[in-house]
C-alpha positions in Angstrom: -10.9 33.4 0.0 -11.7 35.2 -3.2 -13.4 33.3 -6.1 -10.3 33.1 -8.2 -8.3 31.5 -5.4 -11.1 29.1 -4.6 -11.4 28.0 -8.2 -7.6 27.5 -8.3 -7.7 25.4 -5.1 -10.4 23.2 -6.6 -8.2 22.6 -9.6 -5.4 21.6 -7.3 -7.5 18.9 -5.8 -8.3 17.3 -9.1 -6.7 14.5 -11.1 -4.2 15.7 -13.8 -3.2 14.1 -17.1 0.5 13.6 -17.5 2.6 12.5 -20.5 5.8 10.8 -19.1 8.2 9.2 -21.5 7.6 5.6 -20.6 9.5 2.5 -21.8 13.2 2.0 -22.7 15.4 4.0 -24.9 19.0 2.8 -25.1 22.0 4.7 -26.5 25.1 2.9 -28.0 23.4 0.4 -30.2 20.2 -1.3 -29.5 18.3 -2.5 -32.6 20.6 -2.7 -35.6 19.9 0.2 -38.0 17.7 1.8 -35.5 19.8 4.9 -35.1 21.1 3.8 -31.8 17.7 3.9 -30.0 15.3 1.1 -29.4 11.9 2.0 -30.7 8.8 -0.2 -30.7 5.1 0.2 -30.0 5.4 -1.9 -26.9 8.7 -2.4 -25.2 9.6 -6.0 -24.5 11.0 -5.2 -21.0 9.0 -5.5 -17.9 9.9 -1.8 -17.2 7.7 -0.2 -19.8 5.5 1.8 -17.4 8.3 3.9 -15.9 10.6 6.5 -17.1 14.1 5.2 -17.7 16.8 6.2 -15.2 20.4 5.5 -16.0 22.9 4.6 -13.3 26.6 3.9 -13.3 27.1 0.6 -11.5 30.4 -0.4 -9.8 30.6 -3.9 -8.4 33.5 -4.4 -5.9 34.0 -8.1 -5.6 37.3 -8.8 -3.9 41.0 -8.0 -3.7 44.2 -10.1 -3.5 47.9 -9.8 -2.7 47.5 -6.5 -0.9 50.7 -5.3 0.7 50.8 -5.3 4.5 51.7 -2.3 6.7 55.5 -2.4 7.3 55.0 -1.2 10.9 52.2 -3.4 12.0 52.7 -6.3 9.6 48.9 -6.4 9.0 46.3 -4.7 6.7 42.7 -3.6 7.3 41.6 -3.0 3.8 38.5 -1.3 2.4 37.6 0.2 -1.0 36.5 3.8 -1.7 34.6 4.5 -5.0 34.8 8.2 -6.0 32.9 9.9 -8.8 33.1 13.7 -8.7 31.9 14.8 -5.3 30.3 11.5 -4.4 32.2 8.9 -2.4 31.1 5.4 -1.4 33.0 3.1 0.9 32.9 -0.7 1.6 33.2 -2.1 5.0 36.8 -2.7 6.2 38.2 -6.1 7.2 40.8 -6.5 9.9 44.0 -8.2 9.2 42.9 -9.6 5.8 45.1 -9.2 2.8 42.6 -11.1 0.5 39.2 -9.5 1.4 35.9 -10.1 -0.3 33.1 -7.4 -0.3 30.6 -8.3 -3.1 29.1 -4.8 -2.9 27.5 -2.7 -5.6 27.6 1.1 -5.9 25.0 3.0 -8.1 25.6 6.6 -9.2 22.7 8.5 -10.9 23.7 9.6 -14.4 21.8 12.9 -13.8 24.2 13.8 -11.0 27.5 12.7 -12.6 29.8 15.7 -12.9 33.1 14.0 -13.7 34.5 12.1 -16.7 36.7 9.9 -14.5 35.7 7.1 -12.0 38.3 6.4 -9.4 38.4 3.2 -7.2 40.8 3.5 -4.3 42.1 0.7 -2.0 43.0 1.9 1.4 44.3 0.6 4.7 42.3 1.7 7.7 44.3 3.2 10.5 43.1 3.6 14.1 45.1 6.8 14.5 45.9 9.3 11.8 45.1 9.2 8.1 44.2 5.9 6.3 47.1 4.6 4.2 46.9 4.7 0.4 47.5 1.3 -1.2 46.5 1.8 -4.8 43.8 2.8 -7.3 42.1 2.0 -10.6 40.9 4.7 -13.0 38.1 4.3 -15.5 37.2 6.7 -18.3 33.5 7.3 -18.3 33.4 7.3 -22.1 34.7 3.8 -22.2 32.2 2.3 -19.8 30.0 -0.4 -21.5 26.2 -0.3 -21.4 24.4 -3.4 -20.3 21.0 -4.0 -22.1 18.6 -6.3 -20.3 18.0 -9.2 -20.6 21.8 -9.6 -21.1 23.6 -11.6 -18.4 25.5 -9.7 -15.7 28.8 -8.2 -16.7 31.7 -10.4 -15.7 34.0 -8.8 -13.2 37.8 -8.5 -14.0 41.0 -8.3 -12.1 42.7 -4.9 -12.3 46.3 -4.1 -11.1 46.5 -1.2 -8.7 48.4 2.0 -9.7 50.3 4.5 -7.6 49.1 8.0 -6.9 50.4 9.4 -10.2 49.3 6.5 -12.3 52.8 6.1 -13.7 53.5 2.5 -12.4 51.8 -0.5 -11.1 52.0 -1.5 -7.4 51.4 -4.7 -5.6 47.9 -5.9 -5.3 44.8 -6.5 -7.5 41.1 -5.7 -7.2 38.2 -7.5 -9.0 35.7 -5.0 -10.4 32.9 -4.7 -12.8 31.8 -1.3 -14.1 28.8 -0.7 -16.4 26.0 1.7 -17.3 22.5 0.3 -16.7 19.0 1.3 -15.5 16.7 0.6 -12.6 15.8 -2.6 -14.3 19.2 -4.1 -13.4 19.0 -6.8 -10.7 21.8 -5.1 -8.8 19.6 -2.0 -8.3 17.6 -2.9 -5.2 20.6 -3.8 -3.0 23.0 -1.2 -4.3 24.5 1.7 -2.4 22.9 4.8 -3.9 24.2 8.4 -4.2 20.7 9.5 -3.3 21.2 8.0 0.2 24.9 8.9 0.7 24.2 10.6 4.0 22.5 7.6 5.5 24.7 5.6 7.8 24.5 2.5 10.0 21.2 0.6 10.4 19.4 3.3 8.5 20.8 1.9 5.2 18.4 -1.1 5.5 15.4 1.2 5.9 15.8 2.9 2.5 15.8 -0.1 0.2 12.9 -1.2 -1.9 11.3 -4.5 -0.8 8.3 -6.8 -1.6 6.4 -8.2 1.3 3.7 -10.9 1.5 0.9 -10.9 4.0 0.8 -13.9 6.3 -1.7 -16.6 5.4 -4.7 -16.0 7.7 -7.2 -18.6 8.8 -10.4 -18.4 10.8 -10.3 -20.9 13.7 -13.8 -22.1 14.7 -14.0 -23.5 18.2 -17.4 -25.1 18.8 -17.7 -25.6 22.6 -20.3 -28.3 23.0 -20.3 -29.5 26.6 -18.1 -30.6 29.5 -18.4 -33.5 31.9 -17.5 -34.0 35.6 -16.2 -30.5 36.2 -15.3 -30.0 39.9 -15.5 -26.7 41.7 -13.2 -26.0 44.6 -16.2 -25.8 46.9 -17.6 -29.3 46.3 -20.7 -28.4 48.4 -21.9 -26.0 45.7 -22.8 -27.0 42.1 -20.8 -24.8 39.6 -22.3 -22.3 37.1 -19.7 -22.9 34.4 -18.5 -21.1 31.3 -15.5 -21.5 29.0 -12.8 -18.9 28.3 -10.7 -19.5 25.1 -7.6 -17.6 24.2 -5.4 -17.5 21.0 -2.6 -15.0 21.2 -4.1 -11.7 22.3 -7.7 -12.8 21.4 -9.9 -13.8 24.3 -13.5 -15.0 23.9 -16.0 -16.5 26.4 -19.1 -18.6 26.1 -22.3 -17.7 27.9 -22.6 -18.9 31.5 -24.5 -22.2 31.6 -28.0 -21.3 32.9 -28.2 -24.4 35.1 -25.8 -25.2 38.0 -24.5 -28.6 37.0 -21.4 -30.8 36.9 -22.1 -31.5 33.2 -22.7 -28.1 31.6 -23.7 -27.6 27.9 -23.1 -24.5 25.7 -22.9 -25.5 22.0 -21.4 -22.1 21.1 -19.0 -21.1 18.3 -16.0 -19.0 19.2 -14.1 -17.6 16.1 -10.5 -16.5 16.1 -8.0 -15.4 13.5 -4.7 -17.4 13.2 -1.7 -16.9 10.9 0.7 -19.4 9.4 3.1 -20.5 10.7 1.0 -21.2 13.7 3.0 -19.8 16.6 0.1 -19.4 19.1 -1.8 -22.1 20.9 -5.4 -22.5 21.8 -5.7 -22.1 25.6 -9.0 -23.2 27.0 -10.2 -22.9 30.6 -13.4 -24.0 32.2 -14.3 -21.6 34.9 -17.0 -21.3 37.6 -18.9 -18.1 38.1 -18.7 -17.8 41.9 -19.8 -14.2 42.1 -20.3 -11.4 39.7 -16.7 -10.3 40.5 -15.0 -13.6 41.0 -14.3 -16.6 38.7 -12.4 -19.7 39.6 -10.6 -22.0 37.2 -11.9 -25.6 37.3 -9.8 -27.1 34.5 -7.7 -26.1 31.5 -6.1 -27.5 28.3 -3.5 -26.1 25.9 -3.8 -27.3 22.3 -1.4 -26.5 19.3 -3.3 -25.3 16.3 -1.6 -27.6 13.8 -3.5 -30.6 15.2 -6.8 -29.3 13.9 -8.3 -30.3 10.6 -8.9 -27.8 7.7 -12.4 -27.5 6.4 -12.9 -26.6 2.8 -16.7 -26.7 2.6 -19.8 -26.5 4.7 -19.7 -30.1 5.9 -19.3 -30.5 9.7 -16.1 -31.9 11.1 -16.0 -34.6 13.7 -16.1 -33.6 17.4 -13.7 -34.8 20.0 -13.4 -35.2 23.7 -10.3 -33.6 25.4 -9.2 -34.3 29.0 -8.9 -31.2 31.1 -5.9 -30.6 33.3 -6.7 -29.7 36.9 -4.3 -28.6 39.7 -5.3 -29.7 43.2 -5.2 -27.2 46.0 -6.5 -29.2 48.9 -4.6 -28.9 52.2 -4.6 -32.7 52.8 -3.1 -33.5 49.4 0.5 -32.7 50.5 3.1 -33.4 47.9 0.4 -34.4 45.3 -1.0 -30.9 44.9 1.1 -30.2 41.8 0.3 -33.5 40.1 -2.0 -33.3 37.1 -5.4 -34.8 37.6 -7.5 -35.7 34.6 -10.8 -35.7 36.4 -13.0 -33.9 33.8 -13.2 -33.5 30.1 -14.6 -31.1 27.4 -16.3 -31.9 24.1 -15.1 -29.7 21.2 -15.5 -29.4 17.5 -12.5 -27.4 16.2 -11.4 -26.7 12.6 -9.5 -24.2 10.6 -11.9 -22.6 8.0 -10.3 -22.7 4.6 -13.4 -21.7 2.6 -13.7 -18.2 4.0 -11.8 -15.1 3.0 -10.2 -13.6 6.1 -11.1 -9.9 6.0 -8.1 -7.7 7.0 -9.2 -4.5 5.3 -12.3 -2.5 4.9 -15.0 -4.3 2.9 -15.4 -1.1 0.8 -11.9 -1.3 -0.5 -11.2 -5.1 -0.8 -8.1 -6.0 -2.8 -8.6 -9.7 -2.5 -11.6 -12.0 -2.2 -10.0 -15.5 -2.5 -10.6 -18.1 0.2 -7.8 -19.1 2.5 -7.3 -22.6 1.0 -5.2 -22.5 -2.1 -7.1 -25.5 -3.5 -10.2 -23.3 -3.9 -8.5 -20.6 -5.9 -9.5 -20.0 -9.5 -7.2 -19.0 -12.3 -6.2 -15.3 -12.5 -8.3 -13.2 -15.0 -5.8 -10.4 -15.5 -2.5 -8.7 -14.7 -2.2 -5.4 -12.9 1.0 -3.4 -13.6 1.7 -0.2 -11.8 4.6 2.2 -12.5 5.3 4.4 -9.4 7.0 7.2 -11.2 7.5 10.2 -8.9 5.9 12.7 -6.5 5.8 16.4 -7.1 5.6 19.3 -4.7 5.7 17.4 -1.4 5.4 19.4 1.8 8.4 19.5 4.1 7.7 16.9 6.9 10.7 17.7 9.2 13.6 20.1 9.7 17.2 19.1 9.0 19.9 21.7 9.7 17.4 24.5 9.7 15.6 23.7 6.5 12.5 21.6 5.7 13.0 18.2 4.1 11.2 15.0 3.3 12.5 11.5 3.0 9.7 9.9 0.9 8.8 6.4 0.0 5.7 4.8 -1.5 3.8 1.7 -0.4 1.4 -0.2 -2.6 -1.0 -3.0 -1.4 -3.0 -5.3 -3.5 -4.1 -8.8 -2.5 -1.5 -10.5 -0.3 1.4 -8.6 -1.9 2.8 -5.4 -0.5 5.6 -3.4 -2.1 7.7 -0.6 -0.8 9.8 1.7 -3.0 13.2 2.9 -1.9 13.4 6.1 0.1 14.6 9.2 -1.7 16.6 11.3 0.7 15.9 15.0 1.3 13.8 15.6 -1.9 10.4 17.3 -2.3 10.2 15.9 -5.8 11.4 12.3 -5.5 11.7 10.1 -8.5 11.2 6.4 -7.9 10.4 4.9 -11.3 9.8 1.4 -10.0 7.4 -1.0 -11.6 5.4 -3.8 -9.9 3.0 -6.5 -11.1 0.1 -8.3 -9.5 -2.1 -11.1 -10.5 -5.8 -10.2 -10.6 -8.5 -12.7 -9.6 -11.4 -10.3 -9.5 -11.8 -6.9 -11.3 -14.1 -5.5 -8.5 -11.1 -4.9 -6.2 -9.1 -1.9 -5.2 -5.3 -1.2 -5.1 -4.2 1.2 -2.4 -1.0 3.3 -2.6 0.3 5.5 0.2 3.2 7.9 0.5 5.1 8.2 3.8 8.0 10.2 5.3 10.8 7.9 6.6 11.7 8.8 10.2 14.1 5.8 10.8 17.2 6.8 8.8 19.3 7.3 11.9 19.1 3.7 13.0 16.5 1.8 14.9 15.2 4.8 16.8 12.9 7.6 15.7 9.3 8.4 15.8 6.5 7.0 13.6 6.7 7.4 9.8 4.5 10.3 8.9 1.5 10.0 6.4 1.8 12.1 3.3 -1.3 10.9 1.4 -3.1 7.9 -0.1 -4.6 7.0 -3.5 -7.1 4.2 -4.3 -7.8 2.9 -7.7 -10.7 0.5 -8.4 -9.8 -1.9 -11.2 -13.3 -2.2 -12.5 -13.2 1.5 -13.5 -10.2 0.9 -15.8 -10.4 -0.1 -19.4 -8.3 -3.2 -20.2 -5.0 -2.9 -22.1 -4.8 0.8 -21.7 -2.1 2.8 -20.0 -3.3 5.4 -17.5 -0.8 8.1 -16.7 -2.1 10.6 -14.2 -0.9 12.7 -11.3 -3.0 12.0 -8.2 -3.4 14.7 -5.5 -2.2 13.5 -2.1 -4.8 14.9 0.2 -4.7 14.5 4.0 -7.3 15.6 6.5 -5.7 17.1 9.6 -7.1 18.7 12.7 -6.4 22.0 11.1 -8.3 21.1 7.9 -7.8 19.7 4.5 -4.3 19.9 3.1 -2.7 19.0 -0.2 0.7 17.3 0.5 1.8 17.0 -3.1 1.0 14.8 -6.1 1.8 11.2 -6.9 2.5 10.3 -10.5 1.5 6.8 -11.6 1.2 4.7 -14.7 -1.3 1.9 -14.5 -2.3 -0.8 -16.9 -4.9 -3.6 -16.4 -4.3 -6.5 -18.8 -7.2 -9.0 -19.3 -6.2 -12.6 -19.7 -9.7 -14.0 -20.2 -12.6 -11.8 -21.1 -15.1 -14.7 -20.7 -13.9 -15.5 -17.2 -14.1 -11.8 -16.2 -17.7 -11.5 -17.5 -18.5 -14.7 -15.7 -17.3 -13.3 -12.4 -19.9 -10.5 -12.5 -22.6 -13.1 -11.9 -20.9 -14.6 -8.9 -21.0 -13.6 -5.2 -18.3 -11.1 -4.2 -17.0 -13.3 -1.3 -16.6 -17.1 -1.1 -19.8 -19.0 -0.7 -19.2 -19.9 3.0 -19.8 -16.3 3.8 -23.4 -16.8 2.7 -23.9 -20.4 3.8 -22.6 -19.8 7.4 -22.4 -16.0 7.8 -20.8 -14.2 10.7 -22.6 -11.5 12.6 -21.7 -7.8 12.0 -20.0 -7.6 15.5 -18.0 -10.8 14.8 -16.8 -9.4 11.4 -15.7 -6.1 13.0 -13.8 -7.9 15.8 -12.2 -10.4 13.4 -11.2 -7.7 11.0 -9.5 -5.8 13.8 -7.6 -8.9 15.0 -6.6 -9.7 11.4 -5.2 -6.2 11.0 -3.2 -6.5 14.2 -1.7 -9.9 13.1 -0.7 -8.5 9.7 0.8 -5.4 11.2 2.9 -7.5 13.7 4.1 -10.0 11.1 5.1 -7.3 8.5 6.8 -5.3 11.3 9.1 -8.3 11.8 10.5 -8.1 8.2 13.8 -6.5 7.3 13.3 -3.6 6.6 10.1 -3.6 8.6 6.8 -2.3 7.2 5.8 -0.5 10.3 2.6 -0.7 12.2 1.5 2.9 11.5 2.0 2.3 7.8 0.0 -1.0 7.7 -2.8 0.6 9.8 -3.1 3.6 7.5 -3.1 1.4 4.4 -5.8 -0.9 5.8 -8.0 1.9 7.1 -8.0 0.7 10.7 -10.0 3.6 12.0 -12.7 3.7 9.2 -15.4 2.5 11.7 -14.8 5.3 14.2 -17.5 8.0 14.6 -17.1 11.2 12.5 -19.6 14.0 12.1 -18.0 14.8 8.7 -18.4 11.3 7.4 -22.0 11.1 8.7 -22.8 14.3 6.8 -21.1 13.0 3.7 -23.0 9.7 3.8 -26.3 11.5 4.3 -25.8 13.6 1.3 -24.7 10.6 -0.7 -28.1 9.1 0.1 -29.8 12.4 -0.9 -28.0 12.4 -4.2 -29.2 8.8 -4.9 -32.8 10.1 -4.9 -32.0 13.1 -7.0 -33.0 11.2 -10.1 -36.3 10.2 -8.6 -36.9 13.7 -7.4 -36.1 15.1 -10.9 -38.5 12.6 -12.4 -41.3 13.5 -10.0 -40.8 17.2 -10.7 -41.0 16.5 -14.5 -44.2 14.4 -14.0 -45.5 17.3 -11.8 -44.9 19.7 -14.7 -46.6 17.3 -17.1 -49.6 17.1 -14.8 -49.7 20.9 -14.4 -49.5 21.4 -18.2 -46.4 23.6 -18.0 -45.5 22.5 -21.5 -48.7 21.5 -23.4 -46.8 19.8 -26.2 -44.9 17.5 -23.8 -48.2 16.7 -21.9 -50.0 15.8 -25.1 -47.1 13.5 -26.1 -47.3 11.9 -22.7 -51.0 11.4 -23.3 -50.4 9.8 -26.7 -47.7 7.4 -25.1 -50.1 6.6 -22.3 -52.9 5.7 -24.8 -50.5 3.4 -26.7 -49.4 1.6 -23.6 -53.0 1.2 -22.5 -54.0 -0.3 -25.8 -50.9 -2.5 -26.0 -49.8 -3.3 -22.4 -47.4 -5.9 -23.7 -45.2 -2.9 -24.8 -44.7 -1.6 -21.3 -41.7 -3.7 -20.2 -40.0 -3.6 -23.7 -40.4 0.2 -23.7 -38.8 0.5 -20.3 -35.8 -1.6 -21.2 -35.4 0.1 -24.6 -35.4 3.4 -22.9 -32.7 2.4 -20.4 -30.7 1.0 -23.4 -30.9 4.3 -25.2 -29.9 6.2 -22.1 -26.8 3.9 -21.6 -25.8 4.3 -25.3 -26.2 8.1 -25.1 -24.2 8.3 -21.8 -21.3 6.4 -23.4 -20.2 9.6 -25.1 -19.8 11.2 -21.7 -18.3 8.3 -19.9 -15.5 9.0 -17.4 -12.1 9.0 -19.0 -10.1 9.1 -15.8 -10.0 6.7 -12.8 -11.8 8.1 -9.7 -9.8 9.9 -7.1 -10.3 11.4 -3.6 -13.2 13.8 -4.0 -13.0 16.6 -1.4 -16.6 17.8 -2.1 -18.1 14.4 -1.7 -16.1 13.8 1.5 -17.2 17.2 3.0 -13.6 17.8 3.7 -13.4 21.4 2.5 -16.3 22.7 4.7 -15.8 20.6 7.8 -15.9 22.6 11.1 -12.5 22.6 13.0 -14.2 21.2 16.1 -15.7 18.3 14.1 -12.2 17.5 12.7 -10.7 17.7 16.2 -13.4 15.2 17.3 -12.6 12.9 14.4 -8.9 12.8 15.3 -9.6 12.3 19.0 -8.4 9.1 20.6 -10.7 6.3 21.8 -11.5 6.6 24.6 -11.4 10.4 24.5 -8.6 12.4 25.9 -10.3 15.8 25.8 -11.3 18.1 28.6 -14.6 17.7 30.3 -16.3 20.8 29.0 -15.3 19.9 25.4 -16.8 16.4 25.9 -20.0 17.9 27.3 -20.3 20.2 24.3 -19.8 17.3 21.8 -22.2 15.1 23.7 -24.9 17.8 23.5 -24.3 18.2 19.8 -24.6 14.5 19.3 -27.8 14.5 21.3 -29.2 17.2 19.0 -28.3 15.3 15.9 -29.7 12.0 17.4 -32.9 13.9 18.3 -33.5 14.8 14.6 -32.8 11.2 13.6 -35.2 10.1 16.3 -37.9 12.4 15.0 -37.5 11.1 11.4 -37.6 7.5 12.5 -40.7 8.2 14.6 -42.4 9.7 11.6 -41.6 6.7 9.5 -43.0 4.4 12.2 -46.2 6.5 12.4 -46.8 6.2 8.7 -46.4 2.4 8.8 -48.7 2.1 11.8 -51.4 4.2 10.1 -51.2 1.8 7.2 -51.7 -1.2 9.6 -54.6 0.7 11.2 -56.7 0.5 8.0 -57.8 -3.0 9.0 -57.1 -3.1 12.7 -60.4 -1.5 13.8 -58.4 0.9 16.1 -60.6 3.6 14.6 -63.9 1.8 13.9 -65.4 4.5 11.7 -62.2 4.7 9.5 -61.9 0.9 9.2 -65.7 0.7 8.3 -65.3 3.2 5.6 -62.2 1.5 4.2 -63.8 -2.0 4.3 -66.9 -0.7 2.5 -64.6 1.1 -0.1 -62.7 -2.2 -0.7 -66.0 -4.0 -1.3 -67.2 -1.4 -3.8 -63.8 -1.4 -5.5 -63.7 -5.2 -5.8 -67.1 -5.2 -7.5 -66.2 -2.3 -9.8 -62.9 -3.8 -10.8 -64.6 -7.1 -11.5 -67.2 -5.6 -13.7 -65.0 -3.0 -15.5 -62.2 -4.1 -17.8 -58.7 -3.3 -16.4 -57.8 -1.2 -19.5 -60.8 1.1 -18.9 -59.9 1.5 -15.2 -56.2 2.3 -16.0 -57.3 4.7 -18.7 -59.7 6.6 -16.4 -57.0 6.7 -13.6 -54.4 8.0 -16.0 -56.6 10.7 -17.4 -57.6 11.7 -13.9 -54.0 12.0 -12.9 -53.0 14.0 -16.0 -56.0 16.3 -15.8 -55.7 20.0 -16.5 -54.9 22.4 -13.6 -58.4 24.0 -14.2 -59.9 20.8 -12.8 -57.5 20.5 -9.9 -57.9 21.8 -6.3 -55.1 23.2 -4.2 -56.3 21.3 -1.1 -55.0 17.8 -0.3 -56.7 14.9 -1.9 -59.4 12.8 -0.2 -57.1 9.6 0.2 -54.4 11.8 1.7 -56.8 13.4 4.2 -58.2 10.0 5.1 -54.8 8.5 5.7 -53.6 11.3 7.9 -56.6 11.0 10.1 -55.8 7.3 10.9 -54.4 6.6 14.5 -50.9 5.4 15.2 -49.2 4.0 18.3 -47.5 7.4 19.0 -50.4 8.1 21.4 -49.1 5.3 23.6 -45.5 6.5 23.8 -44.3 7.9 27.1 
């Protein structure tokens, strides 16, 4: 790639400023004396972050007194709405002269090519052409405009006309026709010209919807002990453990170390449960007969709603539960299916309401509130997002020999998910939909993803394809400012990095209480129970995975469903998987953190080497001042940081952060590394590929092993100073410590600091290129590396 093309590609991957015409502008009136257009600094409507889109709405309510077919004596009526080349039809009713439809049709004003709107009433025929009953004609110039927040336009009865419009015929139809925008309440459920080709069940999959995540709880099951458990073989004492199951989640306690009829465990098993509680807690006490065989000694099934809800760290009361046991003895005869309550189990079970159930990556949290609503604080702000449009999308599938994309956008913040309507067969879709969220913490992230809808032909179809994702951290936004930017939609594929298009957004973060927002910065990120009774890292990973699965299943049962592949992509379900690219990116992120320290050390080295004598002399002067007035050291440091912060304010970022391809090492990733990143778990690759990747991983791990070993060696050398592992070295160091203690006691600290500073800043003429004496002494100390096999 030549330099000009590379520079152009880098610009393509960056954030772009846009200047959309946001807010409402109404023809035909509006503010009196305002020239027919509403103009104000801030529009009063809730749709002030999107570009206004005008639609002609036709509401078909019902019909009456329709004439029957003279041959059959019945009528199967339906209504056809025609505007230019666009036609929309209601469903037909069999043998019903007074049908009711209550259906709305929306025609985009941009695509209107006719000055006449025709509404036909027809009789559906099984064979041949449908019979014409009558029609109503509207002149587009006479259609009224509805300005929100006006009440809906009242429908009226219209007499049907014949084909020529010369006379009235029998029958009336109730209609309402008006010009409105996407702010109209009829917009979400209307039939749109954009989706005129979608039929059947696919119609439900194109509408915009708002979803709410299920309310998730942590279920803590403290298994304390059991009494009088009976193995099948009564001659042997059981070695018992407890297996607990909630839905698809299965956990086990450790095996009781003693063989006894009264085992004790006192272990916590943590599950994720969602309201309404459909699953039950299924507990079994089992005997570890052999390493490959377990036998059930008792069981119990408990509904989750019987357990108490804990809102703080105080312990809940424990309770004994009788275990159900089925007998299998040959002598029991007909009693072998009777329940026998011969043993019991001691449990302490509660639903944890003071934790936040993590269902997304901790790096991109959008909500940090505890489960129990009683513990929620008041919101500190409002987040408004206008999803305007996408530009230059890549074709995701072929229809009739040409590439097309049926795009929709999903946004997730907190418990609220939104899904825009699907724009059919457009590479530059315009949604212009606005949504609002309450904000409880500014240090949270909103995630927006664009997808290609593959379920327009009904319930079948493959998974919806990913087009790209955008994240915006609210703490990086200034309050009460509208950000209008075009975000690149970047997707990493096995073939490499690819730009799939751009997503145009308008974002505003409004602060309701500045004092509360500042107060939050001193509080923990998560509820206090996460710190009083923390979970282990392995527990958190497992619980997060289970919570993701529950959210995906519940949202997949909505209508239209928010599908599993969409939810998993939005929640970064695979963020914990191994990736060579991510490992490199994280390593260089750590290196960049120390770039400031490295630059400071280089500058100090130049000062010590007298590269710029004036700078070195000024440092000497500052050093003398701080030695004479040591109380100025801390004030000087904080004043210096204050001045740096004030100076950097001029160069502060003006745009929200976006996906950085250079930081992610996405542009230079090797194809095999990307192929490994997209591999399934467990792997599905050929054996020679797996061997090659394993050897590569071994080489990388070998370097890490060497670095860790070097760090351990330096630490062990430090411990060897006083351990007498090297008696001569320790003797010298102990003697040095004695002399240093006497010298420091006799000599004032200021004199010692002055001498040390002057020695450190000495001129290169008085320096040696050989390592210093302390360094030579330290490197000669022994470490435990000699004892390593």
